[in-house]
Each structure stands twice: as C-alpha cells, then as structure tokens.
Steps between C-alpha positions, in 0.01 A plus 500: 500500500338820368171436325477666160206727426319417175561799275438546129725760340347690207788745456586592141873448537710385670224247524407168651715199418401132515516378858677185384772714345544711812532191720762345271700823498477509879624143527796561270585850619792433735618173344444486127462136401771371731781743422505633858412863421227688319468582132504868596860440613602303192709637218305559184780303331444199724368168372210536742376824348577396142272202546227731630512749213527223239196316636302822541559587136417146386175494696394840366575387147288189555209687657485770233619302199802724445711387204875528452438806284447690823733591785371483858666768711489576872567872541459770763338842515140384475264570215578870536855453374362304205300807399833660405710194423253392232531808274874521567537152350220464246423845359626547146603829339210662319255227599254606771396278786125449535336496844153414628432721801266290711601608849757656730777251426459519123499879530827490694653272240394743227663788687831312506470398136473863394847562642660274239313563177169559328190341650139469394195423712273253321240502777442699817245421770589807704182699429292206616709469818655184360184299559543312173764385254300533182519250217858411399357349181435857384857616554701546184866471591723676249730256324815708558461524880794403720265309729145501638466533878217383728448441872305175509333555839438828678513466876373847589188508282433127481507438124665223300546407135283209395694473174810672369536728198626355174822681412634313198877536477505769769619352834226498762631595845298435815535597863348191665602584854158431648367213291799298383453124546132553578372365167608332182669726244700451182843644574580492129253784451735731691839650439554572869314433824605639836360466849591619845480189716315641799146418391480153345859375485665552836638779719614842387859535384506305174349582162437230244573590137415267212670634187507378143872465454533673164363823650802527730710589195316829452672673789724799430863485609445813712256328737674432834615140537280424800190623315541278195287188480780340303736537796272295722410256225867425429578456869210283611352781717824506701692794358478635853370342819132418438228503769569142596235446767226662293587273207487200734151606609387534138627147449291372792192674360563343158524155662176569686325601177607176336351307792170687454479374143671780311346789310178333395411411859602833650305690234188300582543577870558871435189519283294334773632734771442821307161392363364430849624834631361699208170314534477615863561859390258493207218338696494790743404867467722573799826417317609634162780370280720770346624324183296429190381136524666398172841615626485399864819368653512148641785613724383830650130541576424868560169626638334784686236540771231771527734733693864540597397479865352155443812398308724600789273315743499185289879501462545536877251227586635268232850540639374405845340192343832391347436636150792738452621719214159586356557874483505629142799679351549850637441652152147360466376401845231239546581135567716255312531126551817371338446129448821379341590135444585435864159612628301180566134464408399518864685833517238637262195340663592664833479861374181420309335386824636811671362724223152354542512549877634856472229594250226360723625710793565826312260545210 
C-alpha cells in the first residue's frame, strides 16, 4: 500500500477539504449508499440525489440560521457569473447600485454592474493597493439605491470585513466566496449572499446563493430565463441539471462543520489559526504583513520577505517540506497562506516552525 506524504495545502482555491470528507467521498464514489453505482451516474431527478440536495440545504440553513424568508440556491458559473446576474435581477430603473471597491473581485463586480445601470462607488481602496477596507460605519448609503455591494473577504490582498455596513432598507449584497461558513453572521442583515464553493464549501462547480425571496420579484421580463433567480427558486435549483457531485460534496462539508460544533466553534478555531500566524509575522523584522492589522483576513494571510529572491527560495523549500500553495497571487507576489475551515491547527503550526527556521538560515 502506498504511503501518503504529509502535505498541507495552502492554495487559495480550489482549496483543501476536510480529510474526513474526502475519505467518505472516496468510499461512496463507485457505490453510493448501496445503490450499486455512483452519485455522479445518478439522475438529478432520482430519489438518491433529491435526498442529498434536500439535506444539504437543511444543514446549511441550520448552520447559518437561514429563515424561510430566504431561498437557498445551488447554481453554476462561479462568483463571476453572479457579478452580472446580480444587477440583471436586482437593479431598479433610476436607482443606482452602490459598490465598495475593496479588491480585485469587487472591482470586477463593479465593472459588470456598470453594464446594467448606474453605479456609485462608496469606498475605494485602490490607491492604497487595497491594503485596508476603511470604516464601513462612515459609509452613508443613499436611501434610493438598488442595493449595496461588498466582497466580505479579499483573497488577493488579505483583507476582511470585521463588521458590515448598515444599509437600512437598501438590500446588502455580499460575495462571501472565501469566508462563508467561517464565522457567525446574521443572514437577515443581507438581501443576497453568494459564494463559489471552491474555498470553504466544497469543490469548484457549484455556487451557493442565499436570496431574500421578495427580491426575486424585481427581475425584468427581458432577462433570459436561465439567468433569473426566480427560475431557480421556483424549480428547487433543478431547472436544468445541477452540478450534482459538487452539491453532494458541499453537503458532506456541511455535515463535517456540524460535527465540529457549528459556526461558533469554527470561528474560534479560525481566530486561533490566524492569530498565531500573524503573531509569527509581527514578531519578526524578516517578514512583513501586507494588510492593515485592523482589516486582516482570517482566511488569507498575505506577507512579504526582504526580497523577491528570498520569497522564491522560501516557496521552493516550503514545497519540498510539504507546505504547498504558499505563492502569492500573480498580481501582487509575495506569499499567501490560505487557512480555510479545513486547515487544521497543526497545519498552521508547521509553517510557523518553518518560517522561524528559514529566517534563522537566511537573515
């Protein structure tokens, strides 16, 4: 039997999944719960898959406290399709959409929003290289806005909202692709939440959308059927064939999160992981964090070394030591440790030890 090498995967997405989840998927892959063939081969109209999608939705509702006022949808196209699908469905005539530009993904969402109506930028961190989010308490959201848009965690620059802006009657929309289910939130504060699964939820291929049901009625008749939230809401996410296996994997992750103790427990773990890693960075003059301390992400820890040559050397040696995926995004360079829910505490202590050793040898 081949012996597995101990590897910790710090990739930003697709990202590491709980080992327990991967082993269960492996066990059920060719014979799904006694039916004699895999779920990948099952009809999306089968009882087997219906039970999977129903339980996945129920577990997500339980974990996040999602009320019946909200629809839970399993869509395709990733967060990038949501950048356009959102304004197509929620933008109202003569009522601008308000965006907070806190990073690359928010900027891309803003670009798509402009295609469908008036937009306003309430905050931009671009001049500061997106190193901070600013204070959402200072943002004055106009009362006639169609919606207010934020990206709750920024994977490239390593920033994250500590609290969300107050928007009154204006629906707050959040791209939570990289920090959904990582902490306790009040879903009722939002009109719409969406998240590509490939960071904290499961594999790529499915996008979770949590939509306040009344907002689905805003959509214009001219929006294509497949791009209407209402279409998917009315058809239980099965207007067309959904990404069945990806939804199954999201369901396994939701079960795993419940076993860990739910959102309160996972938030505590994520705080401990990120705090220890930031402490290692801050206690050294060799490493430098790139995000303002008040806005640092608990999911994506970004840092630099004294030179790009040392960064390349550290990435190569870390990979050899079983610490993979530490290279920063191509737009900003440096190093980035993505420590999503599935990264265990020991997966953070290992790179900290490595950082100390590398500094001792190269300073």
